[in-house]
N, C-alpha and C positions, 0 to 999 in steps of 0.2 A: 629751438622750441619747447623740448621735454621742460627745460632748465626753467624760461617761463611759466610754461604751464606748473609747475611744481611751485613755483614763488607763489601765483594765485593760489592755489591748493591748502596751501600754508597759514596765508592770509585769512582764509575761511576759514579754515579751522582753532586757526589762534582764536579769533574771537566767540567761538562757540565751546572750547574745551574748559576744564581745570589747567590751571599752570603745571601744576604735579602730572597731568594725565596726558597733558601734551610733551611733556618733554621726556616722562617715561615711553610713551607709544609712538610718537609722530617723528620728534627728532632724530631716533635711531637709524630710521627708512633712509637708503637711500637708492639715489636713481640709478640704475641700470641702460647701456647701451642698448641701443635696438627698438622694435617695438613703434617704430613711427607712423604714424603722427600719436599715439598715446604713448602712456607709461609703465615701463616694466619698476617698481620698486623692491628693492632687494630689502628680508629683515634678516636680523644677527641671529637667530634661530628659529626652531620648528613651533616650538611654545609659539612664541613672539608672533610672525604669520600667521597662527592660528587666532589666536587674539585678534590680531588688526582686521584678520576676515570678518570675522564674530561679530566685531563691533565697530567696526569703523569704515572698511569696506565701500557698505552702503552708499553714504554720505560722501565717502570720495569719490565713487562713480558719477553721483548727481552734481557736486561742483564741477566734476571734468565736462558731465554733457551740456551745463551753460556756458560752456569756453569753445569744446568743441562736439556737438554731436557725433563724429563719427570716430571718436577718439576712445580707444579704449585703457583699461589700466590692469595690469596684471603684480601679482606678489612670489616672489622667489627669495629664496635660501640664501645668505648671503657664506662664500667659501673666502677659506684666507686671511687677508688684513683687509675686506672689500667691507667690513665693518662699519666705516667712520659715516656721521649721519649724511643723509642725502644732498642737502645745501652743500657742503664742503666738499671741495676737491680732495684728490686725495693724497694723505702724505705719509710721509714713511715717518712711523709712530716711536720713536725710540725712549728707550724707558728711563724710568726717572732713578736717581740714585735717593731718594729720598724726598718728602715732601718738607718744604721746608717750614710750612705752619699746621702740626699735627689734624686730623681731620675727626678731633674730638663730636661726641655728642654731647649736646649742648645740657641734654638731662643727666647726665652722670656727673651730678657734682657729689661733696660729703654730707651737701645740707638736705640730696635726696635719697641719703642711703640712710636705710632699716637697721641698725645692728644691735643685736640681743645676743642670748649665749652663743647660739652656732657660729659667728663672725665679729663678736666684739675682738675679740682680739688682733684679727688681721685689720679691722677697721682703726683700732685705732694705732697698730704696724702703721698703714699707711698716712693716718695724718703725723704722726709724727718723723717718716721722711719727709712729706712735705711741707711740713712746718719748720723742717732743719732744725728739729729736736735729739739731744741727745738717744742712738738706737742701737749704738754697740757697732754698727757696720751698717755701709754703705749701700744694701744690696737686700733687698727683700724678695720673698720667693712667693707668690700666691696660689694653692693649691685649691680645685674646685671641683664639681661634675659642672654639665651644663647649666646656665639657667640660674649661679648663687651668685653673680655678685662678683667676679672676681675682673670681668673688662671694664664695670663701673668703677671700681677702687683704684683700680691704676687710673682709669681715665681723671678720674676724681683729684687726683697728686699729679697731673699732668696742667688738670685745669686749674688747682692751688697755685703753682709753681709759676707759671704764665698771669696772674692774676695779682701775684705779687711781684713779679721780677719781669717786664713785658720781652724784657730782650734775651730773658734765660733765650738757651738753645736745648729742645728739647727734640727729644726723636720718638718718634711710636709707629709701631708695625709689628707685623708677624714674625718668628722665626721664620714663616715659608718667605715674605719680600725678603727678608735681609738673606736672605738663600740665593734667592733669582737677582736679587739685587747684585749680590756679590758675582752672580755667573755670566748679566748682562755685564759688569766692568772688567773683568777677564775678557770677555769676547771684542768687549771694544776700546780693550789696552787702556784701562782707565781705573787701573785696581789703588794709583797714587790718589785720587780726588775720592775714591769710596773710604780707603784708608780716613785720610784726612777728616773727610767728614763724621765720619762716628769716632775717631783717637779722639782727634784734635778740635774738632767742628761741634762737641756736641759738652751740653752740661748734666743731662741726664735723659737716660735712653730707657725706653717704655718696650720692651718684648712678649711680646703675647704667643700662648701656645710652642713651649720648649722643647715637648714632647717630637716636636716635628723634625730636630735636627738629629733624631736616630739614627748610626748610620752616616751621618753625611759628615766623612771626616775629614775634608777640608774647611768646609763651614766652620763650623767647629774648630778647629782650630785659632783659623781668624778671628772668632767669636774671642775666645779664649784672652788672643791678643790686646782686641781690641779692649775689652775688658780691665785687662793691667791698667791699658796707657787710662782709663778713665779712672779708674780707683786710684792711679797714681797725680792725677791731676784734680782729686774730690770730689769728683761728680759720682752720681747717683744710677743707681738699677734699681729695676723692675722688674722681675719675671714675672710670668704664669705659667701654668700646669693643669693637665688634667690628673698626675698623684706629683711625688715627690721627687727631687731627682735620683736619688738612689733609686727608685722604684724604674725609672725610664730607660730602659733596652737598650743597648748599640751606643752610650752616650762613653766619648773615651774619659779618662781617669782626669787629664788634666783639668779639660773642662766640667769634668761633675765637683771635684773638689773646688772648684771656683764659686760654682753656683751653691753647693752642699755649706760653702763659710759664710752668708750670709744668713738672715732671719726666713726661716721658712713659717706659714702662714697659714694654716687649713682655713676653707669655709664650706662648713658642713650645714646640709637642709637643714632650714627654722625651725623650730620648736611649737608647739601651741601659739606660747606665748608672740614668738618674733612676728608669726604670721595674721595672726591677729592687728598686730601694731602694720604693717606691712600692708594689710590690707585698710585698714584705718587711714596713716597715710597719703594711700592713690586714692581716698573717696573723699579727702579735703583738698588736695590740687585740683580734682573736680569739681570742687565747691559743693561738693553733697554730701547733707545728712543720711548716714546709716545708722539704724539700732545699732548698739554694739551688741548685744544678743545674737542679733542677724550674724554681725561680721565674725562673733564664736561660730558659729556653730558654723560657715562657711569654712571655716579654717581648721575644726574639726575634719570638714571631708574632702579636705583635698590637704594632701601633705606631700606634693609634689613640688614643683620649682618655683619660685618664685613668679616667671611670665602663666602659668594657669592659672594662680591667686587671681594674679589682676585682671587675664582674661574672665573667673567667673563673675570679678566682681562689676564691671564692663557690660556683661550681660542684665545682670541683675541690673544696674541703672538704667540702660537701652529699655529694657522690656517695663521697670518701672514708668518711665516718660514717656514709653509709644503708647503703653496703654490707661496709663493715667491710675493703674491701681495702687496701694501703698508697699514702701520697700520694707514689705514684712518675711516671718516666717513661713508663710504660706509663699511665695510669691521664691523664695529663695532655694525653696525643697525643689519646686518646678523646675530652676536653673540647675541645680544640682542633681537633679534626677535624670537632666536632659545629657549633661555631661558626664554622667556615667552609662549612660544607655552607649553615648557616644564613642566613650573609649570601651567598654562591652563588645560594641557591633564590630567594630575597625579590627582589621586580621591584616599582618604583612602580606597576605596574598592579594588582599581588595586595596591595600595601598599600591605596591608592584604595579597593577591592573590597570587602575585609574591613571596613575602617573605614565605608564607607557601609555594609555590613551590619549592623555592631552597632549603630549607632543613628539603624535604623530606614529611609533614607534607601537609595535606585536609585544605581548610581555617574551616571548624568546629574545626578541632583538636586544631589550631592557637585561634582560640576565648573561645575555652573551660573551664574546670574548669581545667585541668593538673598544676600542680606547681613542675613538673618534670623539669631538669634545661633543659635539650632538649625541650622542651616546651615554657617554662619563657622567655628563652633568642632571642629566633625569634622575640617573641611575644613582646618583650620591644624594639627590633630593628625597628618592623614596624612601635610602634609606636612612638617611635622618628624619622623615617622617614615621619611619616604623618604630625609631627609639623612641621619639618622642612622646608619640600618642596610643603605643602596644607593650605590653611585655616584652617580647621578642629579645632574646640574647642577641649578642655578636655573633653569635656561635652559630644560634639559629638563623640569622639569618646571611649570616655565607653560604648555608647550606641550601634556604632558598634563589640567593642570588646569584651560588655557584662560584663564593669568593670566599679567600682565606679572611680568618677573624682581623689580621691583622689591615687588611684590606679594605675591611666592611670598616673598622674605627677611623681608618684615614680618611674615607667619605664622609666620615658624618663629621669630622671634623674641620673637612676640606668646610665642608656648607657654615659650618658655623664659625667660621673665620669670613667667609665672604659675606656672610647678612650683616657684620661689620661695617664693610667696608663699599655694598653694592646693594643701594637702594630699587634696583630692578630685579634683583632676584626675591629680593622682601616682597616686592607685587607678586612676583610669581608663587613664591610659598604661599602669600594669604590668599591668591585664586585658588591652587589647590589644595587647602586648609577650608575654605567654602565648601570648594565643591566635595570634602570629605569629611563636611558636617560641624569641624569642631575650631571655625573662625568663631 
């Protein structure tokens, strides 16, 4: 009876909601036993439950009432591996060794990358790698902070490779994924498959966030053997990291020597001229004409990462479109003023408290010792938001969240990696930034 009810509710909601909205918020729900003749639905986490409760539960109850006026509906948080969608039977989800087709962002191509003095060497090296030009090395290591384009260039190499040779075997993953897949292969007694996938079944390896491997000796050893096999076969490798190899503490000498044997290309924050070019390119992609003087003013006011530049331009275009006002210096000044006020108003303490509340936690729980995913995920999101929207240092955040310096860095990097692969997390982050007034 419950499954039939749920199928009816799904059909009703599917016709009312945007497909992406339906996929993000409704499909993850799962039927739980009990509550007959009503429905008990499981949500992946507290944030998801709160969002469904506030935005969809009234409509769910209304649709259910049309089927059975006496039936009730409740929302609970799933635990363990019970997080598969409500319509699907429970299955054992075995870890995959690697994706046969890389999960690239379709926007991350060379044609959409704006090159300037801060990144021209990295861009030229990536293009040379992708085009098979003589680069004096089969290995490229891209180094930058958050939001400066290292993932864009990495995926652009993969896009170009597959575009010119669809049969090419390209593996794209983070260093954390590599380590997790190796652990899963060991536990499943499938190490031969793992080795074959990366040593003999790969023409190009794109490995992001290498600093994650610090201190993981066995994974470093396996990666070293993998690199030797790839290079012997003429394969190519692109690494990314937040600092040069020699600055990553906890790397074994054998892997460090291999990482330093290639070309290291830093990507620095964009200078004024490049920031203007980025804004011009983004406006052109949106089909909107903005006066050069306005773009130059915005570029002068914002010297942060590329994402913040693009966000400011989106705000200008949206306000101009919705109010009918010209996108001139006066409107740009208003947008810049709002952004600067928001940045000044935000404090790490405020972000901590808002994130805790959004996930149904107290600030004490968020900064406590718990390692449950229901706590570590919002904690890492709070750390990421603090770093992105305040001037707080890693050390000061460590004191606020009762963590050491390296744990704070790791938490922020976990979010950065997950955002590239997980659209649901991007939705959650957008919701939090909206609540903070910085979206």
